[in-house]
C-alpha positions as CSV (number, residue, x, y, z in Angstrom):
1,M,94.8,85.4,119.5
2,A,95.2,88.2,117.1
3,A,93.6,88.9,114.3
4,R,96.1,90.9,111.4
5,G,94.8,92.1,108.3
6,L,97.0,91.8,105.3
7,V,96.3,95.0,102.7
8,V,98.4,94.8,99.4
9,T,98.7,98.5,96.9
10,G,100.8,97.9,94.1
11,D,103.9,96.2,95.3
12,E,103.1,97.9,98.7
13,A,102.0,96.2,101.8
14,L,100.9,98.2,104.9
15,L,102.7,98.0,108.2
16,A,102.5,98.7,111.7
17,H,105.0,100.4,114.1
18,L,104.4,100.9,117.9
19,K,106.9,104.6,118.3
20,G,110.2,104.4,119.8
21,E,110.6,99.9,118.9
22,P,112.1,98.2,116.2
23,N,109.8,96.3,114.9
24,T,106.2,96.9,112.3
25,F,103.4,94.3,112.8
26,L,100.3,94.1,110.0
27,P,97.6,95.5,111.6
28,G,94.9,94.2,113.7
29,G,95.1,93.2,117.4
30,S,93.5,90.7,120.0
31,V,90.1,89.2,119.2
32,E,87.9,89.8,122.0
33,Y,85.4,87.1,123.8
34,G,82.9,86.5,121.9
35,E,83.9,87.8,119.2
36,F,84.8,86.4,115.5
37,A,88.5,87.1,113.9
38,E,86.7,88.6,111.4
39,A,84.9,91.0,113.3
40,A,87.9,92.2,115.6
41,L,90.1,92.6,112.4
42,R,87.4,95.0,110.8
43,R,86.6,96.2,114.6
44,E,90.7,97.2,114.9
45,F,91.1,99.2,111.5
46,M,88.5,100.7,113.0
47,E,89.3,101.9,116.0
48,E,93.2,102.5,114.9
49,L,92.4,103.6,111.6
50,G,88.8,104.6,111.4
51,V,88.3,102.5,108.3
52,E,85.4,100.2,107.4
53,C,87.8,97.7,105.4
54,R,86.8,94.9,104.2
55,V,87.9,90.8,105.1
56,S,88.4,88.9,101.9
57,D,90.5,85.8,101.2
58,F,91.9,83.9,104.5
59,I,95.1,84.4,104.2
60,G,96.6,81.5,106.9
61,V,97.2,81.3,110.3
62,L,100.6,81.6,112.2
63,E,101.3,79.9,115.3
64,Y,104.8,80.7,117.7
65,I,105.7,80.6,120.8
66,F,108.4,82.9,121.6
67,T,110.3,85.1,124.7
68,D,109.2,88.8,125.9
69,R,112.2,91.3,127.1
70,H,111.4,90.4,130.5
71,G,111.6,86.5,129.8
72,R,108.1,85.6,130.3
73,D,107.1,83.1,127.5
74,H,104.1,83.2,125.5
75,H,102.3,80.9,123.4
76,G,100.3,83.4,119.9
77,V,98.2,82.5,117.2
78,E,97.2,84.9,114.4
79,L,94.7,85.0,112.8
80,V,95.6,86.2,109.0
81,F,92.9,88.0,106.7
82,E,93.1,89.7,103.2
83,V,91.7,92.9,103.5
84,D,90.7,95.6,101.5
85,G,89.1,99.1,100.9
86,V,92.4,101.0,103.3
87,P,93.6,104.5,101.7
88,L,96.4,104.8,100.7
89,D,97.2,108.2,103.2
90,V,96.1,106.3,106.5
91,E,96.7,108.0,109.6
92,S,96.2,106.3,112.8
93,R,94.1,107.2,116.0
94,E,96.9,105.3,118.2
95,P,98.9,107.9,120.0
96,D,101.4,104.6,120.5
97,V,101.9,103.8,116.5
98,E,102.6,104.3,113.6
99,F,101.7,103.0,109.3
100,M,103.8,103.1,106.1
101,W,103.2,101.5,103.1
102,C,106.3,98.9,103.1
103,P,107.2,97.4,100.1
104,L,106.9,94.0,99.5
105,D,110.5,93.0,99.1
106,Q,111.2,94.6,102.6
107,L,109.1,92.8,104.7
108,R,112.3,91.3,106.2
109,E,114.0,94.3,107.0
110,N,111.3,96.2,107.9
111,L,111.6,93.5,111.0
112,L,108.1,92.4,110.4
113,L,107.2,89.9,112.8
114,P,106.2,87.5,114.2
115,E,109.2,86.3,112.1
116,P,107.6,83.3,109.6
117,M,105.3,86.0,108.6
118,P,107.3,87.9,105.5
119,G,107.5,84.0,104.9
120,I,103.8,83.6,105.3
121,I,103.3,86.4,103.2
122,E,105.3,85.7,100.1
123,S,103.7,82.5,100.2
124,W,100.4,83.8,99.6
125,L,101.0,86.1,96.6
126,E,102.7,83.7,95.3
127,H,100.0,80.7,95.7
128,R,97.1,81.9,96.2
129,K,96.7,79.1,99.0
130,P,95.9,79.2,102.7
131,V,99.1,79.0,105.1
132,H,99.9,77.2,108.7
133,V,103.0,77.6,109.5
134,C,104.0,76.9,113.7
135,Q,107.1,78.2,114.8
136,K,109.5,79.1,117.5
137,Q,111.3,82.6,117.5
138,S,114.4,82.8,117.3
139,K,115.3,85.9,118.4
140,T,113.6,87.8,121.9
141,Y,112.0,91.7,120.9
């Protein structure tokens, strides 16, 4: 289980990217045993960016099944929250992770994973109602 944060400034969202990989993902990470999702998200933003963020609205739940590049099957659950208080000039504190601002209309072109995530973000921005999506990813990454 992971907690992910959607940071939107103007018409751009903050995305994370592992160096050398083609895909992007929302900042955040795994929820540790005994840790609540919002606390995990605040911890991840501090570890990855050195930022004390504010977790605000709940955006939704994404359950997905995928096969990794080694042929192993996984079932992931991501809890997605709106996050505030992140400056525009963010720098990664992790050597293998980069952050970038991406225009909201280019999330798919930047391979935002899991695959349903761009649709969840679009739905949230349009309706401001939590979303629950279950989907098997069509591609292996």
